C-alpha positions, -999 to 999 in steps of 0.1 A, spaced: 79 -133 -66 54 -135 -38 41 -171 -35 6 -182 -26 -17 -153 -34 -51 -169 -39 -37 -201 -54 -11 -186 -76 24 -170 -75 23 -133 -80 52 -115 -96 59 -82 -77 83 -53 -82 91 -32 -51 110 -1 -43 116 16 -9 111 -16 11 145 -13 27 132 11 54 106 -4 76 74 15 85 72 36 53 37 43 40 28 20 11 15 26 -24 1 -2 -46 3 5 -83 -19 -16 -106 -11 -17 -144 -34 -15 -173 -40 -36 -204 -18 -49 -220 9 -38 -196 29 -53 -167 43 -41 -134 73 -30 -154 51 -2 -168 56 16 -135 94 14 -135 100 51 -141 78 63 -113 87 37 -86 122 51 -79 110 87 -74 81 76 -52 105 55 -31 128 85 -29 99 105 -16 95 81 13 71 54 1 72 16 0 61 11 -36 45 -22 -48 37 -30 -84 24 -66 -92 18 -83 -125 -20 -87 -122 -38 -120 -127 -32 -133 -163 -2 -109 -169 35 -113 -171 51 -137 -146 21 -141 -123 10 -177 -126 -24 -194 -128 -39 -179 -159 -59 -201 -183 -48 -188 -217 -70 -210 -239 -91 -192 -264 -123 -205 -249 -112 -202 -213 -138 -192 -186 -134 -155 -178 -151 -157 -144 -117 -157 -126 -111 -123 -140 -141 -107 -125 -134 -75 -106 -141 -90 -71 -115 -116 -78 -89 -90 -89 -96 -70 -58 -91 -102 -37 -57 -106 -54 -47 -71 -44 -59 -77 -8 -41 -111 -7 -9 -95 -18 -11 -68 9 -18 -95 35 12 -116 22 34 -85 26 21 -78 61 5 -45 50 -28 -36 67 -34 -2 51 -21 16 20 -14 53 18 -28 51 -18 -40 26 -43 -32 38 -78 -44 22 -111 -39 29 -148 -63 19 -175 -76 -17 -166 -59 -13 -132 -80 18 -127 -112 -3 -128 -97 -27 -102 -89 4 -80 -124 17 -83 -139 -17 -73 -114 -20 -44 -125 14 -32 -161 2 -32 -156 -33 -19 -127 -27 6 -126 10 15 -107 1 47 -75 -9 28 -64 26 16 -66 63 25 -66 75 -11 -72 63 -46 -59 76 -79 -75 65 -111 -56 72 -144 -71 70 -179 
């Protein structure tokens, strides 16, 4: 759990963090998935020399701060806010630039917006589905 990302606690899975200085990959899950969805690719990516990070995005899994009422305001889930969450996570982890930002399904939309809003945070993007 990484505390204090834009007013919430963000649940994060990591692999390959034991060796400092590795290039980092941020994996963003789809709907209705969790960071756990990336479990089978995280190990091989870490074995290939990467620091792999997979958070539960806003409103999912163990990441806190979601308003789950039926008539809740959806404005907090706008793409710029989800990009801000990803950037805040990187900042909390002390990462200035990613080797790649990778998203599946709903996470692919966040990756696309991140590439438009903050092209400085990653060298490459991969958009799946």
